DOBA-947651 format. One record per atom (N, C-alpha, C): residue in one letter; x, y, z negated. Coordinates in steps of 0.1 Angstrom, whole numbers, plus 2048, in hexadecimal, padded with zeros to 3 digits. Layout:
<pts>
AXYZ ...
</pts>
This chain:
<pts>
M8087F4800 M800800800 M80980D800 I81480C7F9 I81C8187F8 I82281B806 G82581080E G82B81281B G821818825 A814818822 A80A81D82C A80982C82B Q81383482D Q81384282C Q818848839 P81285383E P81785984B P82585E84A Y82986383F Y83786983E Y84285F83C L83E85283C L84884783B L84C842849 A846847853 A849841861 A857843865 D85D84E861 D86B851865 D87684D85B G872844852 G87C840848 G87784383A V87F83E830 V87B840823 V88684581B D88384F812 D88D854809 D8878547FB L88F8597F1 L88A8587E3 L87E8617E1 G87E86D7E8 G8728767E7 G86586F7EC D8668687F7 D85B8617FC D8558577F2 I85E84F7EC I8598457E2 I85384C7D6 V8598577D1 V85485E7C6 V8468637C9 L8448697D5 L83786E7D9 L82C8637D9 A8308587DF A82684D7E0 A8238477D2 V82D8457CA V82A8407BC V82284A7B4 S8258577B6 S81E8627AF S80F8627B3 K80C8607C0 K7FE8607C4 K7F78547BE A7FE8487BE A7F783C7B8 A7F583E7A9 T7FE8447A2 T7FC847794 T7F1850791 I7F085B799 I7E6865797 I7D885F79A A7D78577A5 A7CB8507A9 A7C684779E F7D0840797 F7CC83778D F7C683E781 V7CD84977D V7C8851772 V7BB857774 V7B985D781 V7AC863784 V7A1858784 L7A484C789 L79A842789 L79683E77B L7A083C772 L79D839764 L79484375D V79885075F V79085B759 V78285B75F S78185876C S773858773 S76B84C76D V77184176A V76A836765 V765839757 M76D84074F M768844741 M75D84D742 L75D85774B L75286074D L746859753 M74884F75C M73D847761 M735840757 V73C83A74D V735833742 V72D83D73B W732848737 W72A853730 W71F857739 F721859746 F71785E74F F70B854750 E70F847751 E70483D752 E6FC83C745 R70283D73A R6FB83D72D R6F284972C K6F685572F K6EE86172E K6E2860738 V6E585C744 V6DA85C74F V6D085274B V6D4846747 V6CB83B744 V6C283F738 S6C984672E S6C184A722 S6B7855726 R6BA85E730 R6B0868734 R6A586173C L6A8858745 L69E85174C L695848744 Q69A843739 Q69283B730 Q68D843723 N68E850724 N689859719 N69085570B R69D85470C R6A5851700 R6B085C6FF I6B785C6F4 I6C18676F1 I6CE8646F8 G6D38586F6 G6E08556FC G6EC85A6F2 P6F88576F6 P70385B6ED P70486A6EC N70586F6DF N70587D6DD N70D8816D0 V7158776CB V71C87A6BE V72B87B6C1 A7318726C8 A7408726CA A74387D6D5 G7488886D0 G74B8936DA G73F89B6DF P7428A66E6 P7368AD6EB P72E8A56F5 F7218A56F3 F71889D6FB F71B88E6FB G7238896F1 G72687B6F1 G7308776FB I738881700 I74187D70B I74D874707 F7508746FA F75B86C6F5 F75685E6F1 Q74A85B6F3 Q74484E6EF Q74B8426F5 T74E843702 T755839709 T763837704 L76A842700 L7778416FA L77783A6ED A76D83D6E5 A76B8376D8 A7688286DA D7608246E3 D75E8166E6 D76A80F6EA G7738156F2 G77F80F6F7 G78980D6EB I78A8166E2 I7928156D7 I78D80A6CE K7808096CC K77B7FE6C4 K77E7F06CA L77C7EF6D7 L77F7E26DD L78D7DF6DD F7967E86DE F7A47E66DE F7A97E06D0 F7A37E46C5 F7A77DF6B8 F79F7D36B3 K7957CE6BB K78D7C26B7 K7967B66B8 E7927AB6B2 E79979F6B3 E7987996C0 D7A37946C6 D7A378E6D3 D7A277F6D2 L7967796D6 L79476B6D4 L7967636E1 I79C7586DF I79E74E6EA I7977426E7 P78C73E6EF P7857326EC P78E7256EC E78A71C6E3 E7927106E1 E7937086EE R7887076F6 R7876FE701 R78B70670E S79071270D S79271A719 S7A071671F D7A271B72B D7AF71A731 D7B672872E P7BF728725 P7C4735720 P7CA73E72B L7D2739734 L7D874173E L7CE747747 I7C573F74D I7BB745756 I7B174E74E F7AE74A742 F7A575373A F7AB761738 K7B8762736 K7BE76F734 K7C0776742 L7C276F74D L7C477575A L7B877A760 A7AC77475E A7A0778765 A79C786764 P79D78D758 P79979B758 P7A17A4761 Y7AE7A1763 Y7B67A976C Y7B37A777B L7AE79A77E L7AA79878B L79D79F78F S7967A4785 S78A7AC788 S78E7BB788 L7987BF781 L79B7CD77F L7A47D278B V7AF7CA78E V7B97CF798 V7B37D17A6 P7AA7C87AB P7A47CB7B9 P79C7D87B9 A7967DB7AE A78E7E87AE A7977F47B1 F7A37F47AA F7AC7FF7AC F7B27FF7BA L7B67F37BF L7BC7F27CC L7B27F77D7 T7A67F47D5 T79C7F97DF T79B8087DF F79C80E7D3 F79B81D7D2 F7A78247D9 T7B281D7DA T7BE8237E0 T7BC8277EF I7B38217F6 I7B1824804 I7A682E806 V7A18347FB V79683E7FD V79C84C7FD P799854808 P79D862808 P79486A800 I7998707F5 I7918787EC I7918877EE A79988B7F8 A79A89A7FB A7A089B808 G7A18A880D G7A88AB81A G79F8B3822 D7A58BB82B D79E8C4834 D79C8BC842 F7908B9845 F78D8B2852 F7868BB85C N7878C885A N7808D1863 N78A8D486F A7848D887A A78C8DC886 A7948D088B D7A18D288D D7AA8C7891 D7B18C1886 N7AE8C487A N7B48BE86E N7B08AF86C N7B98A7867 N7B5899865 N7B6895856 G7B58A084E G7B589E83F G7C289D839 S7CD89F841 S7DA89F83B S7DE8AC835 V7E78AB82B V7EC8B7824 V7FC8B5823 T8028C0820 T8118C081F T8158C1810 I81C8B780B I8218B77FD I8308B57FD F8378BF7F8 F8468BF7F8 F84B8BC806 G8458C3810 G84A8C181D G8478B5824 R83E8AD81E R83A8A0824 R82B8A0827 E82889C833 E81A89B837 E81488E832 T80988F82B T803884825 T7F4886824 F7ED87B821 F7DE87C81E F7DB87C80F L7D088180B L7CC8817FD L7C58747FA Q7CC86A7FB Q7C885C7F7 Q7D58557F5 V7D584A7ED V7E18437EA V7E883E7F7 A7E0838800 A7E583280C A7DA831816 D7DE835822 D7D583382E D7D9827835 A7D581B830 A7D980F837 A7D280D844 P7D980984E P7D380785C P7C77FE85B V7C77F5852 V7BC7EB851 V7B57ED843 G7B37FA840 G7AD7FD833 G79F7F6831 V7977F583B V78A7EF839 V78B7E0836 L7957DA83D L7977CC83A L79C7CA82C L7A47D3827 L7A97D3819 L79E7D480F F7947DC812 F7887DD80A F7817D0809 L77F7C9814 L7787BC814 L7807B280D A78D7B280E A7957A8807 A7957AA7F8 M7957B77F4 M7957BA7E6 M7877B67DF S77D7B97E7 S76F7B67E2 S76E7A77E0 S77579F7E8 S7747907E7 S77D78B7DC V7897927DA V79278D7CF V78B7917C2 G78479C7C1 G77E79F7B4 G7757957AE V76F78D7B7 V7657837B3 V76D7787AB Y77A7767AF Y78276B7A8 Y78376E799 G78477B795 G78477E787 G77877977F I76C77B785 I76077677F I75F76777F M76376278A M76275378C M76B74C782 L778750782 L78174A779 L77F74C76A A779758767 A77575B759 A76B751754 G76174F75C G757745758 G75C737757 W764733761 W769725761 W773723756 A77C72D753 A78672B749 A78172C73A S775731739 S77073372B S76D726724 G76B71B72C G76870E725 G75A70E71F S750716725 S743716720 S73971672B K72D710729 K72470E734 K71E71B739 Y71A724730 Y713730735 Y71C73973D P72973B739 P732743742 P73473B74F L73472E74F L73772775C L72B729765 I71F729760 I71372B769 I71473976F G718743766 G71A75176C G724751777 S72F74A775 S73974B77F S73574478C V72D73978B V728732797 V71E73B79E R716743797 R70D74C79D R7157577A4 A72075B79E A7287667A4 A72E7617B2 T7327557B2 T73774F7BF T72C74F7CA A72174A7C7 A7167497D1 A7117577D5 Q7117607CB Q70D76E7CE Q7177757D7 A7237737D5 A72E7797DD A72D7747EB I72C7677ED I72B7617FA I71F766802 S7147687FB S70776C801 S70877B806 Y70E7837FE Y70D792801 Y71A797807 E72578F807 E73179380E E72F79381D A72778A822 A72478A830 A71C796835 A71279A82E A70A7A5831 A7137B2830 L71B7B3825 L7247BE823 L72D7C082F G7337B5833 G73D7B583E G7367B984C L72A7B484E L7247B785B L71F7C585C S71B7CB851 S7177D9851 S7247E2852 L72F7DD84D L73C7E484E L7417E485D V73E7D9864 V7437D8872 V73C7E387A S72F7E6877 S7287F187E S72F7FE87D V735801871 V73D80D86F V74980D877 I750801878 I75C800880 I75980288F I74E7FD893 I74A7FF8A2 I74880E8A4 L74281589B L73F82389D L74B82C89C S755828893 S761830891 S76C82C89A G76D81F89D G77881A8A6 G78581889E S784817891 S790816889 S78E80F87C L798809876 L797803869 L79D80C85E S7A3817862 S7A8820859 S79E829852 T79E82A845 T79383283E T795841842 N7A1846843 N7A3854847 N79E856855 A7A084D85E A79A84F86C A78B84E86C I785846863 I777845862 I77185285E V777858854 V77386584F V77587085A D78086F861 D78387986B D778879877 V77486D87A V76986B884 V75C872880 Q759871873 Q74C87686E Q74D88586C A75988B86C A75B899869 A7568A2875 G75489D881 G74F8A588C G7408A888A A73C8B2892 A72E8B6892 A7258AC898 G7198AA893 G7108A0898 G7068A88A2 A6FB8A18A5 A6F18A78AE A6E88B18A6 G6E78BD8AB G6DF8C78A4 G6E58CA897 F6DC8CA88C F6E18CE87F F6E68C2877 L6E58B687D L6E98A9876 L6F88A7876 P6FD8A386B P70C89F86A P70E893872 N71B890875 N71F88587D N722878874 W71B877869 W71E86C85F W71985F866 H720854862 H71C847867 H70E843861 L70B849856 L6FD847850 L6F384A85B I6F5855863 I6EB85986D I6ED85287A T6FA85287F T6FD84C88C T6FA83D88D S6FA836882 S6F6828882 S6E882687F A6E083087D A6D182F87B A6CE82986E F6D682B863 F6D3828855 F6D4819852 V6D181085B V6D0802857 V6DC7FD851 P6E87FE858 P6F57F9851 P6F77FF843 F6F480C842 F6F5812835 F6ED80C82A I6E080982D I6D7803823 I6DC7F5820 V6E07ED82A V6E57E0827 V6F27E181F F6FB7EA822 F7077EB81A F7057EF80C V6FB7F8809 V6F87FC7FC V6F37F07F4 I6E97E87FA I6E47DD7F3 I6EE7D27F0 A6F67CF7FB A7007C57F9 A70B7C97F0 G70E7D67F0 G7187DB7E7 G7147DB7D8 T7077DD7D6 T7027DC7C8 T7037CE7C4 A7007C47CC A7027B67C9 A7107B27C6 E7197B87CE E7287B57CC E72C7BB7BF L7267C57BA L72A7CB7AD L7247C47A2 N71B7BB7A4 N7147B379A N70C7BD791 R7077C8796 R6FF7D178F R6F07CF791 P6E87D3787 P6DA7D2789 P6D57D7796 P6CB7D179D P6C47C5799 P6CB7B779C F6D87B779F F6DF7AB7A3 F6E87A6799 D6E67A978C D6F07A6782 D6ED79877C L6EB78E784 L6E8780780 L6F477977A V70077E77C V70C777777 V70D77A768 E707784763 E707787754 E6F978974F A6F0782754 A6E2783750 A6E077F741 E6E0789738 E6E078672A E6D477E725 Q6C978072C Q6BD779727 Q6BE76A729 E6C6765733 E6C7757735 E6D5751734 L6DF759734 L6ED754734 L6F575A728 V6EE75F71E V6F4766712 V6FC773717 G70677171E G70D77D723 G71477A730 G71176E736 G71676B743 G725767742 F72C76B74C F73A76774E F74376C743 H74077773C H74977C732 H744779724 T73C76F722 T73676C715 T74176970B E74C76270E E75675F705 E761769704 Y76077570A Y76A77F70A Y7687896FF S77278E6F9 S7717986EE S77D7A26F0 S77D7AC6E7 S7887B56E6 S78C7BC6F4 I7997BD6F6 I79D7C4702 I79A7BD70F R7997B070E R7967A871B R7877AB71F F77E7AC716 F7717B0719 F7717BE71E A7797C7718 A7797D571D A77E7D672B L7877CD72F L78C7CD73D L7817C9747 F7797C0743 F76D7BD74C F7637C874C F7617CF741 F7597DA740 F75E7E6749 L76C7E7748 L7727F2750 L7717EE75F A7737E2762 A7737DD770 A7657E0777 E75A7DE76F E74D7DF774 E74B7EE778 F74E7F7770 F74C805772 F75680B77D M76280577C M76C809787 M767805794 N7627F9795 N75C7F47A2 N7517FD7A7 T74980279D T73D80A7A1 T7428177A7 V74C81D7A1 V75282A7A6 V7588277B4 T76081C7B5 T7678197C1 T75D8167CD M75280E7CA M74880B7D4 M7418187D8 S73E8217CF S73882E7D3 S7418367DC A74E8367D9 A75783D7E1 A7588377EF I75882A7F0 I7588237FD I74C826805 I7408277FF I73482A806 I73583880B V739841803 V73B84F807 V745850813 T750849813 T75A84981D T75484382A L74D83882A L749832836 L73D83883C F73483D834 F72784183A F724850839 L72A85782F L72786582D L73386F82F G73D86A837 G74787383B G752876830 G75186F825 G75C87181B G75D87F817 P769885816 P76B893813 P76889D81E A764898829 A7618A1834 A7558AA831 G7568B7833 G74B8C0831 G74F8CE834 P7468D7835 P7498E5839 P7528EC82F N75B8F5834 N7638FD82C N75C90A829 L75890D81D L750918819 L759924814 G766923815 G76F92D811 G77292C802 L7799367FD L77C9377EF L78792D7EA L7869217EF L78F9167EC L7969117F8 P7A290B7F6 P7A9905802 P7A08FA808 G7A38F7815 G79B8ED81C G79B8DF815 W7A78DB811 W7A88CE80A W7A08CE7FD A79F8D97F6 A7988D97EA A7898D87EC W7848DE7F7 W7768DC7FB W7738CE7FE G77D8C7804 G77B8B9806 G7798B17F9 F7808B47EF F77E8AD7E2 F7708B17DC V76C8BD7DE V75F8C17D9 V7548B97E0 W7548B87ED W74A8B17F4 W74A8A27F1 F75789D7F0 F75888E7EC F75288C7DE F7558947D5 F74F8927C7 F7408947C7 A73B89D7CE A72C89F7CF A7258937D5 K72B88E7E0 K7258827E6 K7268767DC L7328757D6 L7348697CD L72A8697C1 L7278757BC L71E8767B1 L7108717B4 V70C8737C1 V6FF86F7C5 V6FE8607C4 F7088597C9 F70884A7C8 F70A8447BA L71284B7B2 L7138477A4 L70584879D F6FE8537A0 F6F185479A F6E88497A0 M6E98467AC M6E083B7B2 M6E282E7AB F6EF82A7A9 F6F181D7A2 F6EC81D794 V6ED82978D V6E782A780 V6D8829780 W6D282F78A W6C482F78C W6BF82178E F6C6819797 F6C380B799 F6C280478B R6CC806783 R6CD7FF776 R6C180276D A6BD80F76D A6B3813764 A6A5810769 T6A480C776 T69680B77C T6937FD780 L69C7F6787 L6997EA78D L69A7DD784 P6917D4784 P6927C877C P69C7BE784 R6A17B577C R6AB7AB782 R6A37A278B L6A979E796 L6A379579F L6A578779A R69C77E79E R69E77079B R6A976B7A5 Y6AE75F7A1 Y6B975A7A9 Y6B57577B8 D6A97517B9 D6A474D7C7 D6A275A7CF Q69D7657C8 Q69B7717CF Q6A87777D4 L6B37767CB L6C077B7CF L6C57747DB M6C47667DC M6C875F7E8 M6C07627F4 N6B37637F2 N6AA7667FE N6AD773804 L6AF77D7FC L6B278B801 L6C078B808 G6CA784803 G6D778480A G6D777C817 W6D1770817 W6D3767823 W6C876A82D K6BB76D828 K6B076D831 K6AC77B836 V6B278582F V6AF793833 V6BB79B837 L6C579C82E L6D07A5830 L6D97A183C I6DC79483B I6E578F846 I6DF78F854 P6D278B856 P6CC78C863 P6CB79B867 V6C77A385E V6C57B1862 V6D37B8866 S6DD7B685E S6EA7BC861 S6F07B686D L6EE7A9870 L6F37A387C L6EC7A8888 G6DF7A9887 G6D77AE893 G6DA7BC896 W6DC7C588B W6DF7D388E W6ED7D4893 L6F67CC88F L7047CC895 L7047C98A4 L6FC7BF8A8 L6FB7BB8B6 L6F57C78BE L6EB7CE8B7 L6E57D98BE L6EF7E48C0 L6F67E88B6 L7007F28B7 L70B7EF8C1 S70F7E28C1 S7197DE8CB S7147DF8D9 G7077DB8DB G7017DC8E9 G7007EB8ED L6FC7F38E4 L6FA8028E7 L7088088EB R7128048E4 R7208098E6 R7248058F5 L7227F88F8 L7257F3905 L71D7FA910 A7107FC90E A707802918 A70B81091A S70E81890F S712826911 S71F827918 E72981F915 E73681F91C E73581C92B N72C81292E N72B80E93C N723817945 S71A81F93E S710827946 S716835949 A71C83B940 A720849942 A72E84C93E G73684193B G744843936 G744849928 V739849921 V73984F913 V73F84590A T74984A902 T7508418F9 T74B8438EA E74284C8E8 E73D84F8DB E72F84A8DA L72C8428D0 L71F83C8CE L7178438C4 R70B8478C8 R70184D8BF R6F38478C1 F6EB8478B7 F6DD8448B9 F6D68508BD I6DC85C8BB I6D58688BE I6DE86F8C9 D6D78788D1 D6DE87F8DB D6E58768E6 S6DE86B8EA S6E38638F4 S6D88628FF D6DA86990A D6D086A914 D6D3862921 S6DC858920 S6E085092B S6D484692D F6D084593A F6C483C93D F6C782E93A N6D382993D N6D681B93B N6D681892C T6DB822924 T6DC820915 T6CD81F910 V6C5828915 V6B7828910 V6B081A913 V6B2816920 V6AC809924 V6B17FE91B F6BE7FE919 F6C47F3911 F6BF7F4903 A6BE8008FD A6B98028EF A6AB7FC8EE G6A37FF8F7 G6957FA8F7 G6947EB8F7 L69C7E5900 L69D7D7901 L6A27D08F5 A6AD7D68EF A6B37D18E3 A6AA7D18D7 V6A37DD8D6 V69A7DE8CA V68F7D48CC S68A7D28D8 S67F7C88DA S6847BA8D6 I6907B68DA I6967A98D7 I6977A88C8 F69C7B38C1 F69E7B38B3 F6917B18AC L6867B78B0 L6797B58A9 L6747A78AB V6757A28B8 V6717948BA V67978A8B2 A68678C8B1 A68E7838A9 A68A78489A T687790895 T682792887 T67578B885 L66C78C88E L65F78588D L66177688D L669771896 L66B762896 L67275D889 L67C765884 L682761878 L67976186C S67176B86B S66776C860 S65D761861 T65875D86D T64F75386F T65574586B A66174386F A66873686C A66A73585D L66D740856 L66F73F847 L66273C840 R657743845 R64A74183F R645732841 D64772D84D D64371F84F D64B715847 S658718846 S66170F83E S65D70F830 K65971B82A K65571B81C K64871381A K63E715824 K63270E822 K6346FF823 N63D6FA82C N63F6EC82D N6466E6821 R64F6EE81B R6566EA80F R64D6E9803 L6436F2802 L63A6F27F7 L6306E67F9 K62C6E3805 K6236D8808 K6296CB804 E6376CA807 E63D6BD803 E63D6BB7F4 H63C6C67EC H63C6C47DD H62E6C57D8 G6246C47E0 G6166C47DC G6116D27D8 L6166DC7DE L6126EA7DA L60C6F17E6 V6036FA7E4 V5FE7027EF V5FF7117EB M5FE71A7F5 M5FF7287F2 M5F272E7F0 V5F17377E6 V5E573F7E3 V5E874E7E7 D5E07537F0 D5E27617F5 D5EF7637FC G5F5758801 G601759808 G60D75B7FF S60C75A7F2 S61875D7EA S61A7537DE E6107517D6 E6117497CA E60E73A7CD P6177317C9 P6147237CB P60C71D7BF I6037147C2 I5FC70D7B7 I5FD6FE7B9 N5FB6F67AF N5FC6E87B0 N5EF6E27B4 T5EF6DA7BE T5E36D47C3 T5DF6C77BC G5E86C27B3 G5E56B67AC G5EC6AA7B2 A5F26AC7BE A5F96A17C4 A60669D7BC S60A6917BD S61668D7B5 S6226917BC 
</pts>
């Protein structure tokens, strides 16, 4: 990651290494502080939504409550279950924490993307981006880290030597497999629109003006569907409500971290909120232009980039808290049905539609930029109409097949449907 810097192309000296390491250190500190504030923010927002007070004693407005909790957990007794695998049991929390930070390193958090700027700034005579590293395959790194993070949960449940954590870890594995596919397919749509795997390049593409008063965000140019799929799948990847089945306390005591205490439990707690901040930053980068935004004066261009990034980030952090305070937890069968029968077919179908529109627009008028809006090519319109028709027919066939399959399965067990939804027993054996 340190090597993925634009100023290292012509060789490396001590100043280059110091700058890269300094950026990584600053990013780590900023992320830790943001996690502490995120815990406080979630508690205050949930308390307001549920008409409660929330933390208000430790520090002004209870802002030091998270710090107090961390100190308490640090000095509590660290227990190792007798039947656990000690090495894996101790390693698992770090496997959840480290991928969250590595994902954050590819996120551009500031920079001036107006005019011909690409978000770069000059620090100590070296041109660099305001992110730890602009890896050429940054999007693939995000997918890899989101997959590795599941190993922390899976190994924690397996190494605990207890049945309830093991069930939670098995759920985590199935959940990750189900939603990783939808997450990746919606992400491919962004790659098609931007033509790059670099997060900085993805932001740069979205910095241009859109049609009319609309921005050029991938949220708009992809017609919202990949964004909606990504948000739902991302929430499931975070194991946050309503997809928190891996730690369902009503049925699994505490899920995968039931046997953890002290600082190791704090690491899982930290990883959950760090992943929330990181996933929100990734959504902002991929679909809402990251730090790209108008320069309103008074501040340097790169500073306005940070202001816009923080404002967009705050919207999604509030969204995840709102989900927790509002939505009930899904049943396990509902979780699987949503992932395999809805999100994956929708994201795959929309990906094929975007790919076809890109091909049609390039072949018809030599247009290399794909938009759902402001595209007046005749061939593109014809193809779009045909593709949407095929998409709707495929959706109808899939829903019909699923409904018939469910009826046949219930009939085999002596059940019938009442009002098309609730099964009742017919008395058959």
